[in-house]
N, C-alpha and C positions, 0 to 999 in steps of 0.2 A: 492448509490452512482454511478454516471454516469460511463459508458463505459472506456473512455479515463483515469479516472482518476484510477481505477481498473487497469487497464492493468499498466498504470505508475507505481504504488505500487509494481503489481508482476514483474515489470521489474526490479527495487530498490532493491529487496528481493534474486531473482532469476537470474537475469541478468547475472549472470556472472558463471553460470550453462550452459548458451546457447555457440552456437560456434563464434568463431570472428566474421565470417559471419553472423551469424544469429545475432548475436548483431550491426552487423553497422547497418544493412538491417530494423531490428526494431526500432534500437533508430531514424532512419529517417524518417519513419511513428508514431511513438506514442511520441518522444518526438521533433524531428524537423516538424512534420506535413506538411511532403511530399507527394505528391499524390503519386500512384501506376507508375504512368509513369515518373515523374522524378525520383522516383528509379530504374526505372527499366534504365532509360536512364543511367542513374552516373553507376550501375552496369554492365552493358552489359547484362544483363538477361531481358527475357519479360514480360508484366505487368504481365500475368498469373503466370509465376515464379517467384515475388515477391509478390502474391497475397496469392497463395501458402506456400512459406514458411513464410510469417505471419502470417499464419493460426497454421502452424507448432509449431511456435515459441508462440503462443498462448494457442494452444495445453499442452505446455509443461509445461508453468510457470503458467496455471491452474491445472493442472497435479503434480506438486511439491505441490502446497499453500494446494490441497486438499489431499495431504500425511502430510504436515507438519505442516498446519494452522499458519503460521510465521505471515500473515498478518492480519488474524483475530487476533490474539492476542494482533499483534501493537495496530491496532482501538481499541481495546477492553480497553486496559491498558490507550490509549489516552483518551478515553472519560472518563474512572474512574478519571486522573491526572484531566481534566476540572471539574468533580463534587467536586472534593477536593477545588481547586480555586474558585468554585461557592461558599462552603461551606465558605475558608476564606472571601472572599467578605460580604459575608451576616453577620457574625460575627462581621467583621468592622463596618457593618453600623448599625446593631442593638447591637454590644453589648452582646451577648449572652451569656450565664454561659461557663467558657473555657474546663470544661470538660462533657458536652454535646456534643462541636467542638470536642475534643479529639477522643472522642467516638466514630462519626462518620466520621472520618479522617483515627480512627484506623481498622474499621469496611470495608472500602474503601479498606485501604494496605493491611489488610487480603487477600479479593478477588484478587487483585492485583498479591501479592507472590504465591497462589492458580495455577492462572492461570499463572505462569510461570513455 
């Protein structure tokens, strides 16, 4: 997964744990794609200050993920739901045995429940 997408997901899950100031600066960098200089100018702090703040936010968000694994679980469940969609598409195309399809979907749903 690319670094920007990963940081955006971490922010989506854990952003509320940052301070208001941290959220504002981090959103401008990750979500609004502003440069360090642009953020520094609007926040009234140095470019280095913005850089340090963003690094601290990244470390904090990664620390939350290392402890809670919410993004990892979300991506795993998303992948499994995609698998279920593929199985149903395959069934619609090939008209396979419904019992086989139900069994495959049940196994995937069981793994989702175990992960949660």
